[in-house]
Each structure stands twice: as C-alpha cells, then as structure tokens.
C-alpha positions in Angstrom: 0.0 0.0 0.0 1.3 3.5 -0.9 0.5 6.7 1.0 0.6 9.6 -1.4 0.6 12.2 1.4 3.9 11.1 3.0 5.2 9.1 0.0 5.5 5.9 2.0 5.2 2.2 1.1 3.7 -0.2 3.7 3.7 -4.0 3.5 1.9 -6.4 5.8 3.5 -9.8 6.2 1.8 -12.8 8.0 4.5 -14.6 10.0 3.6 -18.2 9.5 6.9 -19.6 8.3 10.6 -19.3 8.9 11.3 -17.6 5.5 9.2 -15.3 3.4 10.0 -13.6 0.1 7.7 -11.1 -1.7 8.1 -9.0 -4.9 6.7 -5.5 -4.7 5.9 -4.0 -8.1 4.3 -0.6 -8.0 5.2 0.2 -11.6 7.5 -1.1 -14.3 11.0 0.0 -14.2 11.3 1.5 -17.7 14.5 3.4 -16.9 16.2 1.0 -14.7 19.7 2.0 -15.8 19.0 5.6 -14.6 16.8 4.7 -11.6 17.7 6.0 -8.1 16.0 6.0 -4.7 16.4 7.6 -1.3 15.1 5.5 1.5 14.6 7.9 4.4 13.2 5.5 7.0 12.7 1.7 7.3 10.3 0.9 10.1 9.3 -2.5 11.5 6.3 -3.0 13.8 4.7 -6.2 15.2 1.5 -6.3 17.2 1.5 -2.5 16.9 4.8 -2.1 18.7 8.0 -0.8 17.0 10.9 -3.2 16.5 14.3 -1.8 17.2 16.9 -2.5 14.5 20.3 -3.4 15.9 22.2 -3.4 12.6 21.7 -2.1 9.1 24.3 -2.9 6.4 24.3 -2.6 2.6 26.2 -3.9 -0.5 26.7 -0.3 -1.8 25.9 3.2 -0.7 26.7 6.6 -2.0 29.7 7.8 0.1 30.9 11.4 0.4 32.7 12.8 3.3 30.1 14.2 5.7 27.2 13.0 3.6 27.4 9.2 3.8 24.0 7.8 2.8 24.2 4.2 4.1 21.5 1.8 5.2 22.3 2.7 8.9 20.8 6.1 8.2 17.5 4.6 7.2 16.9 3.5 10.9 18.1 6.6 12.7 14.7 8.2 13.2 15.5 11.1 10.9 13.7 11.1 7.5 16.2 13.7 6.2 18.9 11.1 6.2 18.8 7.7 4.5 20.1 5.1 2.1 20.8 5.7 -1.6 22.7 3.8 -4.3 23.4 6.8 -6.5 26.3 6.1 -8.7 25.5 2.4 -9.1 22.2 2.5 -10.8 20.9 -0.6 -12.6 23.0 -3.0 -10.5 21.6 -5.5 -7.9 22.1 -4.1 -4.4 20.7 -5.1 -1.1 20.4 -4.0 2.5 20.1 -6.2 5.6 18.2 -5.0 8.7 18.7 -7.2 11.8 16.3 -6.6 14.7 17.7 -6.3 18.2 15.5 -9.1 19.4 14.6 -12.2 17.3 11.1 -12.3 15.8 9.1 -15.6 15.9 6.2 -16.7 13.6 4.0 -16.8 16.7 4.2 -13.0 16.8 1.5 -12.9 14.1 1.7 -10.0 11.6 4.7 -8.0 10.7 4.3 -4.5 9.2 7.1 -2.8 7.2 7.0 0.9 6.4 9.4 2.5 3.9 9.4 6.3 3.9 10.6 8.5 1.1 9.6 11.9 2.6 12.7 13.8 1.7 13.0 13.1 -2.1 9.5 12.4 -3.4 10.9 11.6 -6.9 13.3 9.0 -5.5 11.0 6.2 -4.2 11.3 2.5 -5.0 9.0 1.1 -7.6 10.0 -2.6 -8.0 11.9 -4.4 -5.3 12.1 -7.6 -3.3 11.6 -8.1 0.4 12.9 -11.2 2.1 12.3 -12.2 5.8 13.8 -15.0 7.8 13.8 -16.0 11.4 17.3 -17.6 11.0 20.1 -15.9 12.8 22.6 -14.2 10.5 25.0 -11.4 10.0 25.0 -8.2 8.0 26.7 -7.8 4.7 29.8 -5.8 3.7 29.8 -3.3 0.9 31.3 -5.0 -2.1 30.5 -2.7 -5.0 31.9 0.6 -6.2 30.2 3.2 -8.3 29.6 2.5 -12.0 31.9 5.3 -13.1 34.8 3.7 -11.0 34.3 0.0 -12.0 35.8 0.3 -15.5 38.8 2.2 -14.1 39.8 -0.8 -12.0 40.2 -3.1 -15.0 41.6 -0.4 -17.4 44.9 -1.4 -18.9 45.7 1.9 -20.6 47.3 4.7 -18.5 44.8 6.7 -16.4 44.2 10.3 -17.1 44.6 12.8 -14.3 40.9 13.1 -13.8 40.5 9.3 -13.7 43.4 8.9 -11.3 41.8 11.6 -9.0 38.5 9.7 -9.1 40.1 6.4 -8.3 42.1 7.8 -5.5 39.0 9.4 -4.0 37.1 6.1 -4.2 40.0 4.4 -2.4 39.9 7.0 0.4 36.1 6.5 0.7 36.2 2.6 0.8 39.5 1.5 2.2 38.8 -0.4 5.5 42.1 0.8 7.1 40.8 4.4 6.8 37.4 3.7 8.4 38.3 5.5 11.7 39.7 8.5 9.9 36.6 8.7 7.8 34.4 8.7 10.9 36.2 11.7 12.2 35.9 13.5 8.9 32.2 12.7 8.6 31.6 14.1 12.1 33.4 17.3 11.3 31.7 17.8 7.9 28.2 16.7 8.9 25.8 19.6 8.3 24.3 21.4 11.3 20.7 20.6 12.0 18.1 22.8 10.5 17.0 25.8 12.6 13.9 25.2 14.6 13.5 28.8 16.0 11.5 31.3 14.0 13.7 34.2 12.7 12.3 37.5 11.7 12.9 38.4 8.0 12.5 41.7 6.4 9.8 41.8 3.8 10.8 42.3 0.2 11.0 45.9 -0.9 8.3 45.5 -3.5 5.9 44.2 -0.9 6.2 46.3 2.3 3.7 45.9 5.1 1.3 48.9 5.2 1.2 50.7 8.5 -1.9 52.7 9.6 -3.1 55.1 12.3 -6.0 53.3 14.0 -9.2 54.9 15.2 -8.8 55.1 19.0 -6.2 52.4 18.8 -8.7 49.8 17.5 -6.8 47.4 15.1 -9.9 46.6 13.2 -10.4 50.3 12.3 -7.4 51.5 10.2 -7.5 55.1 9.1 -4.6 57.0 7.6 -1.7 55.0 6.1 1.7 56.1 7.5 4.8 56.3 5.3 8.3 55.5 6.5 10.3 58.5 7.5 12.0 60.4 10.3 11.0 63.3 12.5 10.5 66.5 10.7 12.6 68.4 13.2 15.6 66.3 12.3 17.7 66.1 9.1 15.6 64.5 6.3 16.5 61.2 4.7 18.8 61.5 1.6 16.7 62.4 -1.4 16.0 59.4 -3.7 17.2 56.8 -1.1 14.8 53.9 -0.5 12.9 54.2 2.7 14.1 51.0 4.3 16.1 49.9 7.4 19.5 50.2 5.7 18.8 53.8 4.7 17.7 54.5 8.3 20.8 52.9 9.8 23.0 55.1 7.5 21.1 58.2 8.4 21.6 57.5 12.1 25.4 57.5 11.8 25.6 60.2 9.1 27.9 63.1 9.7 24.9 65.3 8.9 23.1 63.9 12.0 25.2 64.6 15.1 22.4 63.7 17.4 23.3 60.0 17.6 26.9 60.8 18.6 25.8 63.5 21.1 23.4 61.1 22.9 26.0 58.3 23.0 28.9 60.4 24.4 26.5 62.0 26.9 25.5 58.6 28.2 29.1 57.5 28.5 29.9 60.7 30.4 27.0 60.1 32.8 28.4 56.6 33.6 31.7 58.1 34.7 30.5 61.4 36.4 27.0 60.4 37.7 25.2 62.9 35.5 25.5 63.7 31.8 26.5 67.0 30.2 22.8 66.9 29.4 21.2 65.8 32.7 18.1 64.5 31.0 19.8 61.7 29.1 16.4 60.4 27.9 15.3 63.7 26.5 17.4 66.0 24.2 14.3 67.9 23.1 12.5 71.1 24.3 11.5 69.4 27.6 15.0 68.3 28.4 17.6 70.4 30.1 20.2 72.3 28.0 23.8 71.0 28.2 26.0 72.4 30.9 29.0 72.4 28.5 27.6 72.5 24.9 31.0 73.0 23.3 32.5 70.1 25.2 29.5 67.9 24.1 30.0 68.8 20.5 33.8 68.3 20.7 33.3 64.8 22.2 30.7 63.9 19.6 33.0 64.9 16.7 36.0 63.0 18.3 33.7 60.0 18.7 32.8 60.0 15.0 36.3 60.7 13.9 37.6 57.7 15.9 35.3 55.3 14.1 32.6 55.3 16.8 35.0 53.5 19.1 33.6 53.3 22.7 37.0 52.1 23.9 38.7 55.3 22.7 35.9 57.4 24.1 36.3 55.8 27.5 40.0 56.3 27.5 39.6 59.9 26.5 37.3 60.6 29.5 39.2 58.7 32.2 42.6 60.2 31.3 41.2 63.7 31.3 42.2 66.2 34.0 38.5 66.7 34.8 38.0 63.0 35.7 41.3 62.7 37.6 40.5 65.6 40.0 40.2 65.0 43.7 36.7 64.1 44.7 36.9 65.8 48.1 34.2 68.5 48.6 34.9 72.1 49.6 32.2 73.9 51.6 32.5 77.1 49.5 32.2 75.2 46.3 29.3 73.1 47.5 27.4 76.3 48.4 27.7 77.6 44.9 27.3 74.3 42.9 26.0 71.4 45.1 25.4 69.1 42.1 28.9 69.6 40.6 27.5 70.9 37.3 30.6 72.9 36.7 32.8 69.9 37.3 34.9 71.5 40.0 35.7 68.1 41.6 36.1 64.6 40.5 33.2 62.2 40.5 32.3 60.2 43.7 29.5 57.8 43.1 28.0 54.9 45.0 28.2 51.7 43.0 25.1 50.3 41.4 23.2 47.4 43.0 24.8 44.7 40.8 28.3 46.1 41.4 27.9 46.2 45.2 26.9 42.5 45.4 29.3 41.3 42.7 32.1 43.3 44.3 31.6 41.5 47.7 31.6 38.1 46.0 34.7 39.0 44.0 36.6 40.2 47.0 35.8 36.9 48.7 36.8 34.8 45.7 33.3 33.4 45.3 32.1 35.2 42.2 31.4 32.7 39.3 32.7 33.8 35.9 30.4 31.3 34.1 28.4 33.0 31.4 24.9 32.4 29.9 22.3 30.0 31.1 18.9 30.3 32.9 18.2 32.7 35.7 19.5 31.9 39.2 18.0 32.5 42.7 20.4 34.0 45.2 19.3 34.0 48.8 17.1 36.9 50.0 14.9 37.6 53.0 12.1 35.2 53.6 9.5 37.9 53.8 10.1 38.7 50.1 9.2 35.2 49.0 6.4 34.4 51.4 4.5 37.7 51.1 4.4 38.3 47.4 1.8 40.5 45.7 -0.2 37.5 44.5 0.7 35.0 47.3 3.9 33.1 48.1 6.7 33.4 45.5 8.4 30.3 44.3 12.0 31.1 45.0 14.1 27.9 45.0 17.4 29.3 46.4 20.3 28.2 44.2 23.1 26.1 45.5 26.7 25.5 44.4 28.1 27.8 41.7 24.7 29.2 40.7 24.4 30.8 44.2 27.3 33.1 43.4 26.6 33.9 39.7 26.8 37.6 38.7 23.7 39.6 39.7 23.0 40.0 36.0 21.7 36.4 36.0 19.3 36.8 38.9 15.8 35.7 38.0 13.5 38.7 37.7 9.9 38.7 38.8 8.0 41.8 38.1 5.7 41.6 41.1 8.5 40.7 43.6 11.8 42.2 42.4 15.1 41.0 43.9 15.2 42.7 47.3 19.0 43.5 47.4 18.8 45.2 44.0 15.7 47.2 44.8 17.3 48.4 48.0 20.2 49.9 46.0 17.9 51.5 43.4 18.0 48.8 40.7 15.0 49.0 38.4 12.2 46.5 38.7 12.3 45.5 35.0 8.8 46.8 34.3 10.1 49.4 31.8 13.3 50.4 30.2 15.1 53.3 31.8 18.0 55.4 30.7 19.4 56.5 34.1 19.0 55.3 37.7 18.4 57.5 40.7 20.7 57.1 43.7 19.2 57.1 47.2 20.7 56.9 50.6 18.6 55.0 53.1 19.0 53.1 56.4 17.8 49.9 54.7 21.0 50.0 52.5 23.1 49.9 55.7 21.0 47.1 57.1 21.3 45.0 53.9 25.1 45.4 54.0 25.2 44.2 57.6 22.7 41.3 57.4 22.1 40.2 53.8 23.0 36.5 53.4 25.2 37.1 50.4 27.3 39.7 52.2 27.6 37.4 55.3 28.7 34.5 53.1 31.2 36.6 51.4 32.6 37.8 54.7 32.8 34.2 56.0 34.6 33.0 52.9 37.3 35.7 53.0 37.5 35.3 56.8 38.4 31.6 56.3 41.2 32.6 53.9 42.5 35.1 56.5 42.3 32.7 59.4 44.1 29.9 57.6 46.8 32.3 56.1 50.3 32.7 57.3 52.0 35.8 58.7 51.0 38.3 61.3 47.5 39.6 61.9 48.5 42.9 60.5 49.8 41.4 57.2 46.6 39.4 56.7 44.5 42.5 57.4 46.6 44.3 54.7 45.9 41.5 52.2 42.2 41.6 53.0 42.1 45.4 52.6 43.9 45.0 49.2 41.1 42.6 48.1 38.3 45.0 49.3 39.7 48.4 48.5 42.5 47.7 45.9 45.0 49.5 48.2 46.9 48.9 51.3 45.6 50.6 54.5 47.4 53.6 56.0 49.2 52.9 59.3 46.4 54.6 61.4 43.8 52.6 59.5 45.7 49.3 60.0 46.0 50.0 63.7 42.3 50.6 64.0 41.4 47.4 62.1 43.8 45.3 64.1 42.3 46.7 67.4 38.8 45.9 66.2 39.9 42.3 65.4 41.5 41.8 68.8 38.4 43.2 70.6 36.1 40.8 68.7 38.4 37.8 69.3 38.4 38.5 73.0 34.6 38.8 73.1 33.9 35.8 71.0 36.3 33.6 72.9 34.2 34.1 75.9 31.0 33.4 73.9 31.6 30.1 71.9 28.0 29.7 70.9 27.8 33.2 69.4 31.2 32.5 67.7 29.9 29.3 66.1 26.8 31.1 64.8 28.9 33.9 63.2 31.7 31.8 61.8 29.6 29.3 59.9 31.6 26.3 58.7 35.0 26.2 60.5 37.3 23.5 61.9 36.7 22.4 65.5 38.1 24.8 68.1 38.6 27.7 65.6 35.2 29.3 65.7 36.2 32.4 67.7 39.1 33.1 65.3 36.9 32.6 62.2 34.1 34.7 63.8 36.4 37.6 64.6 37.8 37.6 61.1 34.2 37.4 59.7 33.1 40.5 61.7 36.2 42.4 60.6 35.7 41.6 56.9 32.0 42.4 57.2 33.0 45.8 58.7 35.3 46.4 55.7 32.5 45.5 53.3 30.3 48.1 55.0 32.8 50.9 54.6 31.9 53.8 52.3 35.1 53.2 50.3 33.9 49.7 49.4 30.6 50.8 47.8 31.8 54.1 46.4 33.7 54.8 43.2 36.4 55.9 43.3 
C-alpha cells in the first residue's frame, strides 16, 4: 500500500513460516539504468509495537565525506537522512536489517514501512523483500560506483581526472581508513536545520502597510503612515529607498550629530554620575540644556572621527584632568554648585546594586565567571518570597556555583523584584530606563550588615585570612587590598587590628555566638573565624567599598 501524502510504502506480512519472500511492483522500471532512490526511514512493527533495529548494512551506498548515505541512516529516526545507491544505478544491491530481538512466527503479523519523505521523486518502484527467522550477520559493501568500476580493469594509462576519481574512491572505501573517515564525517556533517523562528525583512516591493487606527482599534485602520524620520531632524537623503539600511546610515551620518551626542552623553554620565545633558532620555525642548555645549559637540566629533570606538571614548574621558580631579568636597564650592554641574571636583558615586553584590563576591573569591544559562535564585529575606503581591513566591534558592553567579543572571519577577537590587535602586524591570536615581537609606546599611550574600562573602574571605600565614597585620593588609584595591594607612591598619582583637576576646568568651557567626569552620577555631568574619564584614560596609572611586 502506498500513502501519497507522505510518500511511504507499507507492506503487511503474516508470520507463518521461517522464511518469506515477496516481490513489490508498484510500476514497471522502464528506466532501470537511470533509476535511483532515497530510503529515508525503514520501520518495522509487530503487534502494533515498533521493533528496534540493531544493525543495518548494505552492499553499496553513495559515500561522500560528511554525507554518507548508508542503510544505517535509514533507521536513525530522521527522514532527512537515508540510504541511496546513486552512482551504481541498474545494479543489484541489497540492504540487511537485523532486529535487536529475534522475531518468531507466533508473533503474528509484521508491518514494514518504507518512507521517502525527503525526495518524493526517488522512491522505490519494484523491489524484493525477504524475511527470515534464522540468525545471520549483515553484509559488507562489495561494490563501487559505475563510473569507477571500469577504471579498476583499465589497462591503458589513467588520465589525471581518472586517477583523482580512483584515489577518491579508495579513500572512501579502504577499511584501514574507516576510523579517519568517521572523524571527517563528524566534522563535515551539516548542522541541524534551525527550529527557531527568525524575523525576516519583507521584500522591498511588498512592504507591510502601517496605519493610524481609530482610538487604537486594530480593526479600524484610518490614515496610512509612510516610512520617514521626525520633521525636526535632518531628512533622509533624497532618492534613497525608505528601508532599514537607509535609516541605519542616516543614524550615523555626519549630517546627523544627534546620535553621537546622545552616545557620548550617556558615556559621560556613567563616569560622572550625570550627563552633560542631565536628562539623558530627552534631548528635546522638555529636556535640560547642556551644561557644557561646546564640550559635548567636541566629544561627539571626536567620537565619530575615531570610528565610533567606545573604547577610545572611555580612554579619553578617564585620562582627562576633569575626571582625575580629587573628589573631596569644599564647603564654599558646595554652596555655589552642590550638584557639581561645573565639574569643580572629580566624581564620587555609589556603585550600582549589581556592582555592590558582585564586588563583595569577587573580594571573597566566590564570584562565578560562568556566562549564559537560565536565571538563578540568590538567597534573599524570607518575607520577600512568602508575602508576594499574589501570594507566596516560588524562589528555590540556588546552590553551588549558581548561588554566586553575577547579579545580572538573577531571576526577575515583576511583582516581587530582587530585594537587594531594589534596596540599592536597581530597576524592577517593568520598563526600560536610561538613568538610575541614587538614594541613601538606612535599609541599605542594614542590607550590607545582614544580607545572606554579604555574610557568606565575609565568611569566605575570613576563612582565607584565618588559615593564612603571617601576622594579623599582614593578613589584614591583604584583606584590605582585596576589598579596596589598596593597602591601609598605618592609622587605618591599627584601627582594624584593634577591632579584630576586641572581637576575638569577646567571642572567645561566647563560643555559641562565635559558632553562629563563623559558619563552617574547623573544630576549636570558631572564635578566630568569627572575629575575622566580623572584621571583613565591617570592611565590606565601609563607604570606600561601595563608592567609586
């Protein structure tokens, strides 16, 4: 029976003897010398259950590096691969399929399905099916392509083309090269077809019409809208097609400095806390005028002249005298310019939420550098997860390396944002924002003291200090270098060492409290580990740790 929808041939065999042979003749093979086929799948079922094929061998198969089409590919479950005898048309060839488990006549009916779904014009028309219950082995390929067969027996000297063809056939068939061919096949095997939908631009001659809708109702289109740019900006080049490429070129055109101005203004804001135009999201009439318009224009021109290189722009800013100024405030200057609009001092900014958390993990040596993957669930206060807007929040706290991934990978839930991030002014993710506001609240200090991530970071760095060699002062110096990227001044070092000694004395007298603070520590060392933990936590709470520079 032939299924025209999927181009498959099905045969039903009654198992009542040890050997069966049938001839299938769908049509006469009028062009047998040119006939070819591509058997995509060969499926066997008995009693409605699929039969697993353990081995599939053939007498000949078309063989190209990375595109081997042997009988084994007819039982791999992929109709895009299969068996073909192209190059040996008109010759008797066979394939042997051996089930993983023997089939007995008492099993009843056997159903064979041969699918030709990939190449509809390459299906079998006349062929023979043989079935036996006797144990046996597969066959070994013994034939070569028709075009190669005469060359083997040729007595005259071979041409260069014939020699190349014969050499290629040897490389494809020689048993001693089988392992090398497997490696080549694996490297040259084509990648699987894409299964993810990808947006394509419509052809220029058939653009999608865009309309203004009556009261936003999509079933009531009114005026058709043509592609273009805002009238207050430079127009598109005359005669240019109104497509995405033209728009992209217009964006970075020398006649349109707005793109460069906006870009350098945002970069400036990242380093100084505010842009030359404070309203980074609005360069229009409702935005603030630039505090230094000539500087903004000069930076924009330099940015375009440097090939729009962000790296060169950043280097230009951070090596400037303006950026390298002392950030110390002077009362008389604060009275005249409290927001530092005139850039009379260097920037001094609190780190953003992600930087505060990641900085603590990095100082402790816990921060994972692994990239990509699904969102993770760092520990956070229980009240956040048990009292969500719409009931309890499923927050399976991550373990292992995922617990210390960069904050960028934290799972975001709109109705219950990550508590540590929200405390330090991170956005909730409900809308895109250009700039973050910076607040200064008691909750931030409490989070730095009590948050589980900060505590675990302090414990991890404390274990390194407690197990290190050298004096207490030298180990404090190393910890300060990890936290502040500098060694402490003598007065600072004396203060930190005094704090450590005070905590060690107190916790030695309170072993239960020491064990609670230290976390995991060797027996008998809890007071030492706890004292180091409190010292490191104090350093992570210092203004210098969460402030740049």
